[in-house]
C-alpha positions in Angstrom: 0.8 11.3 -3.2 -2.5 10.7 -4.8 -5.2 8.1 -3.9 -3.8 4.6 -3.3 -5.1 2.1 -5.9 -4.8 -1.6 -5.8 -2.8 -3.2 -8.6 -1.6 -6.7 -9.4 2.0 -7.4 -10.4 3.9 -10.5 -11.2 7.4 -11.0 -9.8 9.8 -13.9 -9.8 9.6 -15.8 -6.5 13.2 -15.0 -5.5 12.7 -11.3 -6.1 9.6 -11.4 -4.0 11.6 -13.0 -1.1 14.2 -10.2 -1.4 11.5 -7.6 -1.6 9.9 -8.9 1.6 13.3 -9.0 3.4 14.1 -5.4 2.3 10.7 -4.2 3.3 10.9 -5.8 6.7 14.4 -4.4 7.3 13.1 -0.9 6.8 9.9 -1.5 8.8 7.7 -1.0 5.7 5.1 -3.2 4.3 5.5 -4.6 0.8 3.3 -1.9 -0.8 5.0 1.0 0.9 8.4 -0.4 0.0 7.5 -0.7 -3.6 6.0 2.8 -3.6 9.2 4.3 -2.2 11.4 2.3 -4.6 9.3 3.4 -7.6 9.3 7.0 -6.5 13.1 6.9 -6.1 13.6 5.4 -9.5 11.4 8.0 -11.2 13.4 10.8 -9.4 16.6 9.1 -10.5 15.5 8.9 -14.1 14.6 12.7 -14.0 18.1 13.5 -12.8 19.6 11.4 -15.5 17.6 13.2 -18.1 19.2 16.4 -16.9 22.8 15.1 -17.1 23.6 16.2 -20.6 22.5 19.8 -19.7 24.5 19.7 -16.5 27.6 18.3 -18.2 27.4 21.0 -20.9 27.1 23.7 -18.2 30.1 22.3 -16.3 32.2 22.2 -19.5 31.3 25.7 -20.4 32.1 26.9 -16.8 35.5 25.0 -17.0 36.3 26.6 -20.3 35.4 30.0 -18.9 37.7 29.5 -15.9 40.6 28.2 -18.1 40.4 31.2 -20.4 40.4 33.6 -17.5 43.6 32.1 -16.1 
């Protein structure tokens, strides 16, 4: 990870309460928890971008297997 920068965000109060509970449950501070959550979301989005390609490859492989049987 790069250099940590200070940012200001606005969250609904109930979401902030849930965030603090989740962070405490994982022994992370609020900033660390948000960093992990955002990193996971970015990685998830990258995987989802690849899904059409993966599905096409699986379909092609399935067709290849069916034609050889």
